[in-house]
N, C-alpha and C positions, 0 to 999 in steps of 0.2 A: 862091638856095640855101636861104634861110630857109623858104620854102614847101615845098621838097623835104624838108628835115629834118623838118618837122612831120608829113609824111605817112608817114614811115618807121616800120616796126614793129620788134619785138625782133630777129627773124631778120635783117632787112635791115641794121639798124644794126650788128649783130655782124659781118656780112660786110664792111661798109665799114671798120669799125675794124681788122679783121685785114689788110685790104689797105692800110691807112694812107691811105685816101681821105677819111676823116672822123675827127674826134677826139672823145672823150667830153666834153672841156671845151667844144669848139665847140657840140656838141649841147645840153649842159646850159645854157650861157649863152643859147642861142637860145630854149629852152623856158621858162626863168625870165623872160625878157623878155616872152614871150607871156602867161604866168601873171599877171605884174604889170600887163599892159595891159588885162586883163579888167575891165570895169565893170558887166557885166550878169549873167553866169551865176552868180557866187558859188560856184564849185566848191571853193575853198580857204578854210580857216579860218586856217591858218598856212603860210607859205612858208619853207623852210629854206635860204636862199641860201648862207650861209657853209659849212654842212656839205656841201651839194650840190657846191659848187665845189671844196672840199677833197677830197672823195671822187672827184670826176671827175678831178682832177689825179693822184691816186694811181693811178686806173685807166689813165689815159693813159700813165703811166710803165711800167706793167706791159705794155701793148701794145707799147711801144718796146723793152722789155728781155726779161723772162722769159716773157711771154705771159699771156693772160687766165686768170682764176681759174675761169670758167664761162661758159656762153652768156649769162648775165645781167650779165657784167662791163661796167661803163660805161653800163648801160641806166638812164636816169632812170625813176623810178616815184613814185607817190604812194600814201599810206595813209589809209584811212578813220580819222576822228579818234576811234575807240575802241581803236585799237592803241596801247599804251603806248610812248612814245619817251623815252628817258632825257634829262632836261634840256630837253625840247621840249614846248611847250604841248600838252595833250591834254584836250579839253573834253567829249567824248562828246555834243556838241551841246547841252549843258546849262549854264544860268547857275550851277548849283551847282559846276561844275568849270571855270569860265571862267578860273581862275588856277591850274590844277593842272599841275604839272610832275613827271612820274613820276621815280622814282629808278632805274628799270631799264627795259630794252627788252622788248617782247613777243618771244617766241621766234622768230616769223616775221621780225621786223625783224632780229634777230641773224643768222638764216639768210641773209637777203638781203644784209646787210652782208658776211657771210662769202663770198658769191658775187660781191661786187664791184659790186652794184647801187647806184644813186645815188638816195637819197631827196630829192625836191625839195619835199615839203610834205605837209600833213595835210588831208584832204578833209572838206567839209561833210557832215553826217549828220543824219538825222531825230533829234530829241531822244531820247537813250538808245537809239538804234538801234531804236526802237519805233514804226515807222510805214512805210507803203508809198509815201509821196508826197514826202518830204524838203522839205516846206514848213512844218514846225513845229520851231523851235529858237531859241536865244537870238541867233543871228547872222543871221537872215533866211533866206528860202527860197532854195534852189538852183533854177535854171531849166534847162530842157531846151535844149541848144544847137541841136537840130533845129528847135525851135519855142519861142520864149521865153515864150509864154503857157501852156505845158504844164509839168507836173511832170516831173522826171527819173526818177521812181520812187524807192523807198526800201527800206531805209534807207541803202543805200550809194550814194545818188544823186550825191553830189559826186564819187566815184571814177569812176562811169560818165560823168558830164558832162565831167569833165576829159579822158577818153579821146575822147569824141565831138567835143569841141572841139579835139582834137589838141594839147592842152597837155602830154600825156604819152603814151608808147607802151605803158605798163603801169600797172596800179593794183591794189590789194588791198582786199577788202571782207569783210564777214561776212554770213552767211545763217542765219536762224532758221526762218522759214516762207516765205522768198522774197526776203529783203533784198539778195541779190546778183543773183539772176536777174531780179527785177522791174525794177531800174534798167537792167540789160543790155538787157532787152526795150524799155523806154521810150526809151532813148537809141540803140538800134540798134547795140549792141556785143556782144561774146561774154563770157558769164559761166559759170563752172563751180563748182557746189557739189560738192566731192569726197566720197568716202566718209567718213563721220564717223570721226575718229581719224587720217585720212591726214595732216592738217595740224594743227599744234599750236594750241590756243586759249590757251595760257599767256600772260598779260600782255595779254589782250584783255578789255575791260570787258564782262561778260556781260549778256545779256538773259534767256535761258532756258538754264540750264547743260546740260540734257540734250538740247536741240535745236540749240544754236548750232554753226555751222560757220565756217571761214575758207576763202577761196578767191581765185582770180585773175580779173581783168577785163582784157580786151585787145581789139584790133580785128580779130584773126583767130584762127581755130581753132588753127593751128600755134603761134602766139605764146602762146596759153593753155596749150598742152601744155608749152611751154618754161618758162613762169613757174611752173606747178604743180610741175614737176620741181625747181625751186629752193626752193619753199616746203615741200614734203612731206618727212616723215621723222619717225622716232620721237623723242619728247621725254619724258624721265622726269619733267619738271616738270608735265606735263599728265596727270591721272589717266585721261583718256579716250583718250590717244594709243595707237595700235596699233603694236606692234613687228613690222612687216612689212618684207620686203626692199625696198630702194629700187627705184623703177621709172623706166623711160624712157617717158614718156607720149607721145612722138612715134613710138613703135615701129610703130604701124599707120598713121600718116599716109601718105596716098598709095595705100594698098592699096584695091582695088576692093571694092564691096559685093555683088558677085554671089553669090547663094545665101545671103546673110545673111537670117535670119528676123526680120522687124520687126513687132512687134505694134502695133495701133492700136485703142484703145478708143473707137471713133467715138461711142458713146452718151453719153459724158460731155461732149463738146464740140459736137456737131453742132447742137444747139438752144440752146446757152448762150453762144455767142461772137458778136461782131459779124461781119457778113457778110464784110467785107474780111479779117479775121483768119482766118476759116474757109477762105476761098478760097485765101489764101496758104499755109496749112498743107496743104491738099489738093494744091496744086501741088508742094510739097516731097515729099509722099508719092508723087505721080505720077513725079517725077524719080527717086526711088529705085527705083520699080518698073521704070522704063525702063532703069535701070542693072543690072537683074537681081536686085534684092533681092526676097525673097518677103514680100509684105505680108499679114499675118494679122490678121483682125478679132479683137478681144478683148472680154471683158466689162468693164463698169465696175468699177474696183478698189474702189469704195465706193458701191454702189447706194443705200444708205440714208443716206449722209453721216454716219453715226455716228462714223466714224474721224476725219473732218475736225473734228467738234465736239470729240472727245477731244483732238486735237492742240492746239486752241485752249485747252482747259482746262489742259493741261500748261504751255503757254507762259505764260498769264496768272498761274497759281498760282506758278510759279517766279519770274516777274518781280516779283510782289508781295512774295514772301519776300525777294528781294534788296533791294527798295526800301522795305521797311516802315519802317525807322528814318528815312530821308530824307523819306518822305511825312509822317510825324508831326512831324518837327523842322524841315523846310525845305520844307514843302508849297507855300508861296507862291512858291518859285523854279521850280516846275514850270509848264509851260504848262497851261492848263485842260484841253485835250484829253488830254494824256498823264496828268495827275493823275487825271482821271476814269477813264481806261482802266485805269490801274494799280489803282485802288480796286476794280475788278470782282473781282480775285483774292481780295479779302478775304471775298467772299460765298460762296466754295466751302468745302465740308467736306473733311476728310482722306479720307473714303471715296470722294468724287467724284474726287479726284486719283488715288487708288490704282486706282480702276476705269478711269480714263483711261489709266493706265500699263499696265494689263492689256490693254486694247484695243489699245494700241500694239504689244505683243508679238504679239497675234493678227493685227493688220494686217500686220506685218512677215512673219510666216509665210505669210499669204495671198498677199502680193505676191511672195514668193520662189517659191511654188508656181506662180503665174501666169506667172512668167518662165522656168519650165522649158521648154527647147526654143526659147526666144526670145532673140535677141541684144540686142534693145533694144525699148523702147516709145516711141512718139511721141505727142505731144499739144501744144497751144499752151502757151507759157509763161504768157501772160495771155489772158483772154477778150475783151479790149478794148484799144484804143489809149490812150495816156496822156491823162488828164483835165486840165482847167484847174487852175492853182494855186488852192488853197483850196477847190476843188470837192469836195463830199462825197457827191453823188448822181449817178448816171449812168443813161442809158437804153441798154439792149441789146435790140435787136429789139422796141422799143416798150415794154419793161417797165422800170420804175424800180427801181434797186438802190442800196444803200449801197456805197460803194467798199470799206468794211471787210469786206464779204462777197464781193466780186468780184475784187479785185486778186490775191489769193493762192489763188483757187479751185483752180488746178491745181498750184501750187508746193508746197502742203501735202503732197502725196502722197510725193515723195521726202524731204521734211523729216521726216516721221513714221517712215519706214523707216531714214533715215540713209544711204541708197544714193546714188550719184552722179546728177547731172542737169546737162546742158549746155544752155544757152540760146544760140541763134544767130539772127541776123536772117534773115527769110525773105520779106520783101516790104515795100514802103512805098507810101504814098498821096500824094495831091496836096498835103497839108499837110506833107510830108516826115516823116511819122511811120511808125515801123517796126512790123511784126508780127514775132513770133518763134516759133520752133519749139523745143520742149523735148525732149531726148533722154535717156531714163532707161535705166539698166542695173542689173544686179545689183551687189552690193558688189564693189569693186575693178575695176569695168569701165570706168574712165575712158578707157583707150586705145581701147576699142571705140566709145565715144561720140564721141571725137575723130575716129576713122576715118569714121564716118557723117557727122558734121557737116562734115568737110573736103570730102567729095564734094558735099554740098548747097551749101556755100559756093562751091565752084568752079563749079558749074553755074549758080547764080544770078548770080554775079559782081556783087553789089551794091557800090556805092561807099560805104564807111563810114570 
């Protein structure tokens, strides 16, 4: 039964709870045992045994009496360690905060508590959520469960690794320029960056205030839709929160894709991706075409790459502003890589940041116009498979690149618009490493992305 429990997702667990064939306490105990037995992956910084068992017992009583609070009731989950958790260690992956115990919860933690979900621990993260590899922080690198010599992606790498290792059926992370989708891709799980403002950022340690997002990580598309439904909602404590009606993100799950118009900007990835990634993405496109979707070639959203550069300027300027005092007063507590990266923001002038923000608005309008008459846009999540731990240069089609320019090559696009992007596994190689497909939509198009992703997932039937 232990192995069976660890393979179950959100939907399956909920069904078994309701049938009283499985209990939240039994599941939570089982997963806590697995988390504590790990000696290699390093997916967790803190494990919340007492709280988890207490909350699981409360959930179990609800199933026996009045019924569950929500589809997330009794579901164990883990949170990236930049979500504030009242009275629970929250390090943001930094030696500066290695003894930090917040006095309040992030709004998303409160929402999941209110839905009956069971927090089992806090996940390893790249230091200050500022990196794509999750091998730089005060507590040691997180490793990819699919291949322990590889990175899990970052900065939400611990959350994705915990999922891939079947330590939890659900996890939450953050995404600035790919920090949720990149680990989803590296670890072969499902990651959703929702429309900016759909999910509250209040109580989450920021990296770039105007680019940060929060979102779900799961092992299936439908589970992602369920978890996002529990996370999303207006929050007056978050100035960027959008007061929009609540949504059922599972509403299009199972619907076919016949006659949906799906745009593909072939030009941005046909010569820039590893051959295996390209082949896997093309197979997914062929699957959708065979299902009756209309595949429409599109232009490169950023042919000059000026918008990608503008996105990087916004991110590093905002990060430097946030870290300025700590950099001056506690600089020795930063890892050299993060210290040097943060200092780059010091070199920009106000007019360069303002120009980057102007380009952001221009790009958002351009992307919106491109999406007229298109239900979604497809491209790879990453142009390459995960690299080795501490590796900083990679070869793609024989050309050497810095990982700092390659990992988020495609994830920057929806980050700069603030529109949704779903990452799903779409293939794997002999090293058990996954390629991933990124599905982009207009604002508030999460349900459409899930509809498309669900059909690809079902057709590929990958074991994750």
